[in-house]
Backbone as JSON Lines, residues from 0, in Angstrom:
{"i":0,"aa":"M","n":[145.73,80.52,43.67],"ca":[146.13,80.59,45.32],"c":[145.14,80.04,46.65]}
{"i":1,"aa":"K","n":[143.82,80.54,46.08],"ca":[143.22,80.15,47.32],"c":[143.13,78.39,47.51]}
{"i":2,"aa":"N","n":[142.68,78.17,46.55],"ca":[142.61,76.4,46.08],"c":[143.33,76.04,46.57]}
{"i":3,"aa":"S","n":[144.79,76.15,46.25],"ca":[146.22,75.52,46.48],"c":[146.38,75.42,47.66]}
{"i":4,"aa":"M","n":[146.46,76.93,48.61],"ca":[146.74,76.75,49.97],"c":[144.97,75.54,50.75]}
{"i":5,"aa":"I","n":[144.52,75.9,50.29],"ca":[143.22,75.01,50.85],"c":[143.56,73.18,50.83]}
{"i":6,"aa":"L","n":[143.71,72.96,49.39],"ca":[144.45,71.79,49.0],"c":[145.61,70.98,50.25]}
{"i":7,"aa":"M","n":[146.47,72.22,50.62],"ca":[147.83,72.48,51.11],"c":[147.48,71.94,52.79]}
{"i":8,"aa":"G","n":[146.39,72.64,53.4],"ca":[146.1,72.36,54.45],"c":[144.79,70.98,54.77]}
{"i":9,"aa":"I","n":[144.59,70.5,54.27],"ca":[143.73,69.26,53.43],"c":[145.0,67.93,53.73]}
{"i":10,"aa":"G","n":[145.98,68.37,53.25],"ca":[147.07,67.44,53.04],"c":[147.71,67.53,54.42]}
{"i":11,"aa":"V","n":[147.81,68.54,55.13],"ca":[148.56,68.03,56.21],"c":[147.76,67.42,57.07]}
{"i":12,"aa":"M","n":[146.36,68.13,57.18],"ca":[145.2,67.44,57.96],"c":[145.18,65.79,57.92]}
{"i":13,"aa":"I","n":[145.99,65.68,56.58],"ca":[145.5,63.59,56.64],"c":[146.96,63.56,56.91]}
{"i":14,"aa":"I","n":[147.7,63.74,56.67],"ca":[149.32,63.26,56.94],"c":[149.15,63.18,58.32]}
{"i":15,"aa":"L","n":[148.4,63.87,59.41],"ca":[148.34,64.46,61.09],"c":[147.41,64.01,61.43]}
{"i":16,"aa":"V","n":[146.35,62.74,60.7],"ca":[145.85,62.14,61.38],"c":[146.38,60.69,61.11]}
{"i":17,"aa":"G","n":[146.62,60.55,59.95],"ca":[147.06,59.54,59.66],"c":[148.74,58.73,60.22]}
{"i":18,"aa":"G","n":[148.99,60.2,60.71],"ca":[150.42,59.53,61.97],"c":[149.65,59.72,63.21]}
{"i":19,"aa":"F","n":[148.71,60.05,63.68],"ca":[147.85,59.47,64.56],"c":[147.86,58.27,64.72]}
{"i":20,"aa":"V","n":[147.02,57.51,64.22],"ca":[146.6,56.41,63.96],"c":[147.54,55.62,63.82]}
{"i":21,"aa":"F","n":[148.8,55.79,62.64],"ca":[149.8,54.38,63.04],"c":[150.34,54.9,64.28]}
{"i":22,"aa":"V","n":[151.16,55.95,65.1],"ca":[151.7,55.59,66.23],"c":[150.6,54.94,67.04]}
{"i":23,"aa":"N","n":[149.48,54.68,67.18],"ca":[148.65,54.07,68.27],"c":[148.28,52.37,68.05]}
{"i":24,"aa":"A","n":[148.36,52.15,66.55],"ca":[148.04,51.19,66.46],"c":[148.69,50.25,67.0]}
{"i":25,"aa":"G","n":[149.99,50.53,66.93],"ca":[151.36,49.44,68.4],"c":[150.15,49.07,69.16]}
{"i":26,"aa":"S","n":[149.78,49.71,69.83],"ca":[149.81,49.31,71.72],"c":[148.31,48.47,71.83]}
{"i":27,"aa":"K","n":[148.63,47.56,72.16],"ca":[147.83,46.77,72.33],"c":[147.39,46.5,73.55]}
{"i":28,"aa":"G","n":[145.5,46.42,74.06],"ca":[145.3,46.61,75.12],"c":[145.31,45.43,76.07]}
{"i":29,"aa":"V","n":[145.14,45.49,77.56],"ca":[144.97,44.44,77.96],"c":[143.54,43.44,77.65]}
{"i":30,"aa":"T","n":[143.32,41.84,77.69],"ca":[142.82,41.6,77.06],"c":[141.49,41.88,78.11]}
{"i":31,"aa":"G","n":[140.47,41.29,77.37],"ca":[139.59,41.0,78.78],"c":[138.68,42.82,79.33]}
{"i":32,"aa":"N","n":[137.79,42.63,80.34],"ca":[137.13,43.51,80.71],"c":[137.02,42.84,82.3]}
{"i":33,"aa":"V","n":[136.97,43.81,83.19],"ca":[136.53,43.49,84.5],"c":[135.01,43.96,84.61]}
{"i":34,"aa":"I","n":[134.72,42.83,85.08],"ca":[132.84,43.21,85.02],"c":[132.52,42.76,86.86]}
{"i":35,"aa":"N","n":[132.16,43.24,87.33],"ca":[131.9,43.55,89.12],"c":[132.87,42.1,89.75]}
{"i":36,"aa":"E","n":[133.56,42.35,89.21],"ca":[135.3,41.24,89.81],"c":[134.33,39.74,90.15]}
{"i":37,"aa":"G","n":[134.2,39.24,89.21],"ca":[133.88,37.35,89.16],"c":[132.35,37.56,88.44]}
{"i":38,"aa":"E","n":[131.59,38.63,87.72],"ca":[130.48,38.46,87.06],"c":[129.08,38.48,88.65]}
{"i":39,"aa":"N","n":[129.47,38.86,89.59],"ca":[128.41,38.37,90.79],"c":[127.57,39.6,91.04]}
{"i":40,"aa":"A","n":[127.01,40.38,89.74],"ca":[126.09,41.16,89.83],"c":[124.86,40.81,90.6]}
{"i":41,"aa":"L","n":[124.31,40.69,91.39],"ca":[122.86,41.08,91.45],"c":[121.73,41.58,90.26]}
{"i":42,"aa":"D","n":[120.19,41.27,90.26],"ca":[119.65,42.09,89.77],"c":[119.59,43.14,90.42]}
{"i":43,"aa":"G","n":[119.81,44.36,88.92],"ca":[119.54,45.63,89.12],"c":[120.7,46.78,89.76]}
{"i":44,"aa":"Q","n":[122.0,45.65,89.86],"ca":[122.93,45.97,90.58],"c":[123.81,46.58,89.49]}
{"i":45,"aa":"T","n":[124.48,47.76,88.98],"ca":[125.59,48.48,88.48],"c":[126.54,47.56,88.0]}
{"i":46,"aa":"Q","n":[126.66,47.01,86.55],"ca":[127.55,46.36,85.99],"c":[129.02,47.12,85.95]}
{"i":47,"aa":"K","n":[129.99,47.45,86.42],"ca":[131.34,47.87,86.1],"c":[132.27,47.08,84.66]}
{"i":48,"aa":"V","n":[132.32,47.82,84.23],"ca":[132.69,47.55,82.81],"c":[134.54,48.57,82.68]}
{"i":49,"aa":"V","n":[135.29,47.62,82.38],"ca":[136.51,48.36,81.78],"c":[136.71,48.37,80.43]}
{"i":50,"aa":"L","n":[136.74,49.08,79.48],"ca":[136.89,49.39,78.17],"c":[138.69,49.27,77.66]}
{"i":51,"aa":"S","n":[139.12,47.99,77.1],"ca":[140.03,48.41,76.41],"c":[140.48,48.27,75.3]}
{"i":52,"aa":"Q","n":[141.64,48.79,74.82],"ca":[141.68,49.26,73.23],"c":[142.79,47.75,72.37]}
{"i":53,"aa":"D","n":[142.0,47.29,71.18],"ca":[142.76,46.37,70.85],"c":[143.45,46.83,69.13]}
{"i":54,"aa":"G","n":[143.88,47.27,68.89],"ca":[144.71,48.1,67.89],"c":[144.15,49.29,67.51]}
{"i":55,"aa":"F","n":[143.29,49.15,65.76],"ca":[142.11,50.6,66.0],"c":[141.18,50.53,66.95]}
{"i":56,"aa":"N","n":[140.68,49.49,67.63],"ca":[139.63,48.97,68.25],"c":[138.86,48.79,69.32]}
{"i":57,"aa":"Y","n":[137.94,49.41,70.03],"ca":[138.07,48.51,71.34],"c":[137.91,47.23,71.47]}
{"i":58,"aa":"E","n":[138.3,46.87,72.07],"ca":[138.22,45.48,72.29],"c":[136.58,45.06,72.84]}
{"i":59,"aa":"D","n":[135.8,44.02,72.26],"ca":[134.15,44.04,72.89],"c":[133.93,42.69,74.43]}
{"i":60,"aa":"V","n":[133.01,43.77,74.52],"ca":[132.16,43.67,76.11],"c":[131.27,42.92,76.03]}
{"i":61,"aa":"E","n":[131.46,41.85,77.21],"ca":[130.13,41.44,77.88],"c":[129.54,41.66,78.74]}
{"i":62,"aa":"V","n":[128.21,41.49,78.72],"ca":[127.35,42.31,80.01],"c":[126.5,41.26,80.35]}
{"i":63,"aa":"K","n":[125.72,41.37,81.28],"ca":[124.18,40.97,81.73],"c":[123.36,42.31,81.47]}
{"i":64,"aa":"A","n":[122.33,41.42,80.56],"ca":[120.61,42.31,80.46],"c":[120.14,42.6,81.9]}
{"i":65,"aa":"G","n":[119.09,43.56,81.56],"ca":[118.56,44.11,82.77],"c":[119.31,44.8,84.09]}
{"i":66,"aa":"Q","n":[120.64,44.83,83.76],"ca":[121.33,45.47,84.58],"c":[121.97,46.84,83.86]}
{"i":67,"aa":"P","n":[122.02,47.89,85.05],"ca":[122.73,49.46,84.14],"c":[124.41,48.89,84.21]}
{"i":68,"aa":"I","n":[125.02,49.71,83.36],"ca":[126.43,49.75,83.52],"c":[127.03,50.72,83.61]}
{"i":69,"aa":"S","n":[128.18,50.85,84.88],"ca":[129.26,51.79,84.38],"c":[130.45,51.36,84.17]}
{"i":70,"aa":"L","n":[130.81,52.53,83.18],"ca":[131.54,52.14,82.39],"c":[132.8,53.28,82.01]}
{"i":71,"aa":"S","n":[134.31,52.61,82.16],"ca":[135.39,53.37,82.14],"c":[136.24,52.55,81.45]}
{"i":72,"aa":"A","n":[137.66,53.3,81.01],"ca":[138.49,52.97,79.99],"c":[140.31,52.97,80.83]}
{"i":73,"aa":"D","n":[140.6,51.67,80.67],"ca":[141.89,51.96,81.1],"c":[143.01,52.15,80.24]}
{"i":74,"aa":"S","n":[144.04,52.22,80.34],"ca":[145.57,53.15,80.06],"c":[145.66,52.55,78.77]}
{"i":75,"aa":"S","n":[145.35,51.32,78.61],"ca":[145.83,51.24,76.57],"c":[144.36,51.8,76.12]}
{"i":76,"aa":"V","n":[143.53,52.62,76.15],"ca":[142.56,53.45,75.38],"c":[143.07,54.66,75.15]}
{"i":77,"aa":"R","n":[143.42,55.01,73.82],"ca":[144.3,56.07,73.85],"c":[143.49,57.0,72.44]}
{"i":78,"aa":"G","n":[144.42,58.15,72.6],"ca":[143.66,59.05,71.27],"c":[142.13,59.44,71.37]}
{"i":79,"aa":"C","n":[141.27,59.36,69.72],"ca":[140.11,59.58,70.39],"c":[139.22,58.68,70.45]}
{"i":80,"aa":"L","n":[139.81,57.54,71.05],"ca":[138.99,56.29,71.58],"c":[138.79,56.16,73.52]}
{"i":81,"aa":"R","n":[139.08,57.46,73.38],"ca":[139.11,57.82,75.06],"c":[137.34,58.37,75.2]}
{"i":82,"aa":"S","n":[137.37,59.21,74.06],"ca":[135.71,59.82,73.84],"c":[134.69,59.01,73.37]}
{"i":83,"aa":"V","n":[133.52,57.69,74.12],"ca":[132.9,57.39,73.83],"c":[132.07,57.38,73.08]}
{"i":84,"aa":"V","n":[130.58,57.05,72.38],"ca":[129.45,57.43,72.01],"c":[128.74,56.03,71.98]}
{"i":85,"aa":"F","n":[127.83,55.62,72.77],"ca":[126.59,54.58,72.26],"c":[125.69,55.58,72.12]}
{"i":86,"aa":"N","n":[124.89,54.87,71.13],"ca":[122.79,55.27,71.05],"c":[122.39,54.35,70.94]}
{"i":87,"aa":"F","n":[121.61,54.26,72.15],"ca":[120.55,53.09,71.87],"c":[118.92,53.78,72.65]}
{"i":88,"aa":"D","n":[117.89,53.18,71.14],"ca":[116.94,53.89,71.7],"c":[116.51,55.67,71.36]}
{"i":89,"aa":"G","n":[117.12,55.84,70.17],"ca":[117.57,57.25,69.68],"c":[117.95,58.23,71.16]}
{"i":90,"aa":"K","n":[118.64,57.91,72.18],"ca":[119.14,58.59,72.79],"c":[120.74,58.2,72.7]}
{"i":91,"aa":"K","n":[121.31,59.6,73.01],"ca":[123.31,59.32,73.09],"c":[123.55,59.65,74.26]}
{"i":92,"aa":"Y","n":[124.79,59.05,74.51],"ca":[125.42,58.76,75.85],"c":[126.5,58.56,75.46]}
{"i":93,"aa":"S","n":[127.32,60.08,76.05],"ca":[128.96,60.2,75.18],"c":[129.6,60.65,76.93]}
{"i":94,"aa":"K","n":[130.76,59.95,76.67],"ca":[131.75,61.03,77.25],"c":[133.03,60.9,76.89]}
{"i":95,"aa":"Y","n":[134.18,61.7,77.48],"ca":[135.59,61.41,77.19],"c":[136.01,61.14,78.68]}
{"i":96,"aa":"L","n":[136.57,60.28,78.57],"ca":[136.76,59.03,79.48],"c":[138.77,59.41,79.68]}
{"i":97,"aa":"Q","n":[138.89,60.42,80.3],"ca":[140.13,61.34,80.27],"c":[140.93,60.55,81.52]}
{"i":98,"aa":"S","n":[140.62,59.72,82.18],"ca":[141.48,58.95,83.64],"c":[140.63,57.7,83.63]}
{"i":99,"aa":"E","n":[141.19,56.86,85.03],"ca":[140.54,55.1,84.94],"c":[139.25,55.76,86.06]}
{"i":100,"aa":"S","n":[139.58,56.64,86.34],"ca":[138.42,57.46,87.58],"c":[136.5,57.93,86.39]}
{"i":101,"aa":"D","n":[137.59,58.09,85.43],"ca":[135.76,58.99,84.98],"c":[135.17,57.83,84.52]}
{"i":102,"aa":"V","n":[133.4,57.58,84.8],"ca":[132.52,57.15,84.03],"c":[131.61,57.24,83.56]}
{"i":103,"aa":"L","n":[131.04,56.66,82.39],"ca":[130.07,56.7,81.76],"c":[128.75,56.03,82.17]}
{"i":104,"aa":"E","n":[127.5,56.46,82.7],"ca":[126.76,55.79,83.01],"c":[125.59,55.45,81.84]}
{"i":105,"aa":"L","n":[125.44,53.95,81.93],"ca":[124.67,53.42,80.93],"c":[123.36,52.9,81.37]}
{"i":106,"aa":"P","n":[122.4,52.82,80.5],"ca":[120.86,52.17,80.93],"c":[121.14,50.65,81.1]}
{"i":107,"aa":"A","n":[120.27,49.98,82.05],"ca":[120.13,48.46,81.75],"c":[119.37,48.3,79.88]}
{"i":108,"aa":"L","n":[120.1,47.17,79.26],"ca":[119.6,46.61,78.0],"c":[119.32,45.45,78.12]}
{"i":109,"aa":"K","n":[118.63,45.46,76.92],"ca":[118.37,43.93,76.91],"c":[119.25,43.01,75.7]}
{"i":110,"aa":"K","n":[118.66,42.36,76.01],"ca":[119.8,41.64,74.92],"c":[119.97,41.56,73.88]}
{"i":111,"aa":"G","n":[121.1,41.33,73.21],"ca":[121.38,41.95,71.92],"c":[122.79,42.35,71.92]}
{"i":112,"aa":"S","n":[122.96,42.53,70.67],"ca":[125.19,43.24,70.33],"c":[124.82,44.44,70.2]}
{"i":113,"aa":"Y","n":[124.91,45.18,70.03],"ca":[124.93,47.13,70.28],"c":[126.68,47.37,69.49]}
{"i":114,"aa":"T","n":[126.65,48.13,68.83],"ca":[127.79,48.77,68.59],"c":[128.09,50.08,69.22]}
{"i":115,"aa":"F","n":[129.18,50.31,69.16],"ca":[129.38,52.13,69.86],"c":[130.75,52.09,69.0]}
{"i":116,"aa":"S","n":[131.42,53.45,69.09],"ca":[132.25,54.19,68.25],"c":[132.86,54.99,69.54]}
{"i":117,"aa":"C","n":[133.7,55.78,68.66],"ca":[134.63,57.04,69.37],"c":[133.56,58.2,68.59]}
{"i":118,"aa":"T","n":[133.92,59.47,69.52],"ca":[133.04,60.54,68.91],"c":[133.42,60.91,67.31]}
{"i":119,"aa":"M","n":[134.78,60.44,66.79],"ca":[134.87,60.72,65.57],"c":[134.94,59.83,64.67]}
{"i":120,"aa":"G","n":[134.24,58.65,65.28],"ca":[133.74,57.47,64.09],"c":[135.18,56.64,63.74]}
{"i":121,"aa":"M","n":[136.01,56.76,64.37],"ca":[137.31,55.99,63.51],"c":[137.47,54.38,64.38]}
{"i":122,"aa":"G","n":[137.04,55.1,65.59],"ca":[137.08,53.27,66.3],"c":[136.06,52.48,66.67]}
{"i":123,"aa":"F","n":[135.56,51.25,66.56],"ca":[134.26,50.57,67.13],"c":[134.55,49.69,67.56]}
{"i":124,"aa":"G","n":[133.1,49.46,68.56],"ca":[133.57,48.19,69.59],"c":[131.78,47.42,69.59]}
{"i":125,"aa":"K","n":[132.05,46.7,69.99],"ca":[130.64,45.88,70.35],"c":[130.42,45.52,71.89]}
{"i":126,"aa":"L","n":[129.47,45.97,72.12],"ca":[128.72,45.83,73.43],"c":[127.78,44.85,73.8]}
{"i":127,"aa":"N","n":[128.28,43.36,74.03],"ca":[127.36,42.08,73.89],"c":[126.26,41.38,75.09]}
{"i":128,"aa":"V","n":[125.03,41.81,75.06],"ca":[124.53,41.79,75.96],"c":[124.1,40.31,76.41]}
{"i":129,"aa":"K","n":[123.9,39.64,77.46],"ca":[123.42,38.15,77.06],"c":[122.97,38.44,78.57]}
């Protein structure tokens, strides 16, 4: 009896998560990211980046190396993708970006490609530092 209740609970959870994923799959985000209104950031100045959602994942982001990043999310970002996680050099940066005014501050990074995700590990994006 206990095993069947546990299995039923797991089945309900799978259906709920699957329904969430399929409902949010059709919302396609705004293309591109806003980076300091024309990419005119000076050395040491914070780059402003707005995340967008593309299907199940984030759209890729491009930033300049050596400048701190101020990250927010537009209205296309839904569900668990609003809770974003970055891991750099063994340090975790995470925040729930509930509205467009919520901001996650990231440090200046070296050139390279950094993968990030939602806190559930279901949606991914790439931060390309040039």
